[in-house]
Each structure stands twice: as C-alpha cells, then as structure tokens.
N, C-alpha and C positions, 0 to 999 in steps of 0.2 A: 503493500499500499504505499503511495506516494503521501508526502508530509503537506502537499501543494492540494489547494483546495480544487474541487472537481466543477464546472459549471456555475450557478450561483448558490450552491449548498454549501452553506461554511461548514467543514469537519476539525473534530479537535485533531490535531496531529498525533499521532500515533507514538509512542514512547516506547523505547526500545531496553531492552535489559540486557542483549549482547550484542557484539561488534558480528556485522553482516558482510556481507559480497555488498549485496545494494547501498549499505552504508558506506562503502569503500569507494563504490563509483559514483555516490553522490558527491562526496568529498573531492575526491579529485576533480571533477567535472567543473565544481566550486572554484576551483583555483585561478587566479588572474589570469588574463591571457598570455602577458608577459611571463609568466613562470616558466623557466627554462627545462627541459626534456629533463635534464640532469636531476634538477629538484625533484620534478615527478618521479623518475626513477629512483630517488632515496625515501620518496613516501611508500612507494611498494615495498622495496627494501623492507622496511620497519613496520609495515602495516600488511601485508596480504597473510602473514603466519599469525598475527593478532586476530584474525577472523576465529568466531567462535566462541573467542575469552568474553567473561560479561563484564560490562561496563561499568565495574565497581572498583575502587580501591585493591580489594582483593584478587580480581582478575585482572589487574594492569600489575599489581607487584607481581603477581604469579606468571604472568608472562616475560617480565623484566628479568625474573630468577632465573627463568628455564635458560635465558640466553648467555652464552658463553663467550662472548665478543670484545670483555675487559673494557677499555675506556669507549671504545665503539656503542655500550649500553648507553649513556650519555644521549647520543643521536636518536638511538630508539626512544628515546624516555620526550624529547624534545619533538618527534616529530606525533606520537599521543598525545600531549600538553596539547598540540595546534587542533589537532582532530578532535578532542574533548572541547573545546573552547569553543570551534567551530559547532560541534551535535549540541552542545547547550545554549548556542547564540538561535540556533533555529529551530529548539526546540522538539530535537529528537531525543532527548533524553531529559527527566526532570530535573537533575543534581548535576555539577560538574565534579565528577569523580576524582580529576587529577590534582584538585585541591588539599587532597590528602594523602597522596603519594610524595613520598621525599624523592628528590632525585636521587640518582646513583651515585656514588661516592666513586669518586676520580683516584686513580692512582698515579701519583703524582711522581713521573719520571724522567729524566732529561733522553731526549731520544738525540741522535746523532747529528752531528753539523759540522758539514765542512769546511775545514780552515783555511787559509790561504796556502798552506805547504800542502796539504792534499790535493789541493787544486790544481796545483802544479803539477803534480804527479803524475791526475789522470790527464791533464793537458801533452803532458811528454807521451804520455801512452797511448794516444790517440793518432799518434803519428803513423804506429805499426799499421793502422786499419784504414780500408778506403772511405771515401767520404771525411777523411780528417779535417780538412779547415773548417768544414760545416760544422761536424762534432766538435772543434774547437770553439766554434763561434757559438754553439749552444751551451756549451758549459760556462762560457765566458758569461754569457746572458744571462743565464742561470744566478751565477754569485755574485756578476757585480748588479743588477736589478732587484735580486729577490723575487721574479715574476713567478706566477704560477707555471704547470706543465700547461696548461690549457692557452694560457696567455701567450707563452713562448711561440706553441706549436700554431698560433695562428696568427701571427704577426706577420705584417707587411712592409715592405719598406717604403708606402708612403704613410705609415704611423709614427714614423721617426720625424723629429724636429732636431737634426743633430747642429743648429745653432742654440737649443739651449739643452741638450744632451739629454732630452725626453724623449717618452713614447707613449702613443696612445693607444691603452691595450682594453679589450670586454674583459672585464673582470668578474669574480665572482657577485652573484645574485644577475645575472644578465646586466650589469653596469658598466659602463666607459670611465674609466679613469687615466690619470698620468701615472706614469712608472719612470726610473729611471735607463737611460738605454743602453747602458754598459759600458765596454771600451772600445777602444781601435780596431780590435779583430773582428767587432760585431760590425763596425762601422763597415769596414773594407770586405765584409761579408754583402751584405746589404746595399755595398755601390754595385754588385756585381749581380746579384740573385734579387728577385721579388719577394722570396721567402725562403726559409727551410727545407722546403719540399720533402719533409715528411711529417707524419702525422704523430699526435699525442703518444698513440701506441709506439710507435716506431720510435721516438725518443726515451720511451720505458727501457724496452726493449735495449736500445745501445747503454743506455746507463747501467742495467743488470750485468751486461757482459761485462763493462768496466769493470763492475764490482765483483765479479767472480775473478776476473782478472790478475787484478791489483791488490786485490784484499781489501777495500776500502768499501764501507758501505753507502752506496748513495745511491738516491733516488732524488725526483725532482724536491719534496720537501728539505730533503736534508742539505741540498741548496742555498734553499727558501730559511731556514734557520739560520744557515751558515753567514748569509746577509746579515743577519741582524743579530749575530753575535758579533761580528766583527766591527758593525759600525756602534755597535755600543759601547766595543772595547775602545775605537777609535776615540769616544767622548760624546757621540752625538746622544740626546734624551731620548728616553725610551718612547717619548709623543712625537718627537720627528720621527723615531725610527719607522713607526706605525703609519705616518702618514707617508712617508716615502715607498712603503712596504704594501698599504694598501689594507690593511687589518683593520677590521672591526672595531676590534676590542685591546683593549693596553693590557689586558691580564694573558694573551698571549703573547707579545714582547717580553712582558716582565717574567713569564714563564720562561723563555728561551733563554734571557738574559740570566737565569739562576746559574749559568755556569762559569760567570762572572768572578773569579776569586780576588782575593785581598790583592797579591800582585799587580791583576790586570787593574783595579782601581787605582793601586799607586801609581801605574802608570800614565794614567790616564788624569790625574791629580797632577803628576810632576810637567805632563805637556802644556797644560791648561795654567800651568803657574811657573811656567818657564822664565815668561817676561819678567815676571816678579822677581825671582829668585835672580838672575842676571843683572838686574837693577839696581840688587840689595832691598828690596823693598821687604815688608811684612813685619 
C-alpha cells in the first residue's frame, strides 16, 4: 500500500514495523536528482541487507551488531540514520528509532600515509615500467595535491590554471572544488596530454602493483593522508590544510595529523621562529 492518497479519499498513511524492499525503493526514489550514483550505491550496500529487520532500536542494533566491517560500520549507521529520519518525516513510522541508537564506536588507528621519501622510492620504481611518465605524473598529483582517486582519474588539461597553480575538480558530493595543481611533472604531462588516459580502476591497479613490488602500502588515500601530514609538518594550520584538501570535517585532518611527534612540532616551531632567533629577539 502506498502512503500517498488515491483519488479524493484521504487515507491514514500505513505505519511499517519492518524495513521492506518497498520502503527501500521509495527511499532511493526520493533522493535528490543530483545525488551521485556512488552515493546511491552506498545506500544499497548499507540498506539491502537491512530488509526484514524491525524498525526499532533493537532491530537496528541487531543489524549493526551482525556486521563485521570494523570502522565501516559507522557508514552503515549514517545511512540508517538518514533512512529513519526520512521514514519518520514522511509518516511511514510513528517514532524515529534511530534517536535511541548510539553510533558504533570507532577504533582509532593511524592508517598509512606516504611520506616524501617513500614517494621518491615509488617514483624511481616507476622507471622500470611502461607508461612510467604517466604513472609518475599521477603519483605526483596525488601527493602534492591531496586529490581523491576519482578527482585525479577525471581531471583534464582544461581544468588547470597554471598561473595560479590550481585545478578545478568534481569532488565529493558531486560538487566542484579548487585543488592544488601538483608539481612540474604534472604540468609537463598535461602540456602534452588532455588526461591521464586511465580509469580510476586502472590507477588502483597501478598502485597495487607498486605496493607489492616495493613493499610500501600505497593506495590513493594513503597519498591523500600523506599530503595532509606533510602540510601540517610544514607548519600549515589544520584549517588551512582542510581547505586545500577539500575535507568536509576538520576532525579528519586532526586525526591524520596525530602522527605529528614532538620533534616534528619542534621543527615547525623553530622554522616559524627562525627570524626571531637570528635577530636575538625573544
């Protein structure tokens, strides 16, 4: 039964006690027209197996407890939270059960971040392979800009403004944003080519191959984390790094920069106060 009125007869919306495929279809259909296919895929990943569970705090907790995906469990929780709010606002359910469900606890662990020395090793190893110039340009853009995999895969020569060393990319949430343009090797590549001529999947395969051959854990996100850590160690504030990297939440930058040691902080301090020290002030 649809919750909408038929003809001129006003009917009380049906209240659901279990999550059904009909509710899933109605929810997906209700998403804004600008919602990216990737977001829709995430909704399906999180909600398809939720079908059959009761729309109660117990049902939601039972589903979340059945998952064995570590910190990714929080992504499932966010999808269910969005779903429950929509169900409640549209009178599919009498009460919003998510209000009585606590978010899953995250395991705070520092994930790999590519440093400048590791970048150099990876760049040198590219020399032995076909498409070495392209691969080196990709690695340099990933590390020097902090761009996401999809942003790098879809960027074209016309997106760059080399007078300002920036590039316009289609980022997270299907929104355009400005990013750093990378270094000279990136510029040289796009002076001669329109794109990287490889898909996001192709870039992943290249990074996986390098990881196995060199023994350095590297994927697109480890370069993004490396960009963040390097910029913080260079003395930029976390808010500046957040803006440069296009992070929606400052907490992500703060989490990545937890690897900053006292010695790193001391180096930044001396660098920023070098002029004062040399002039005898203080």
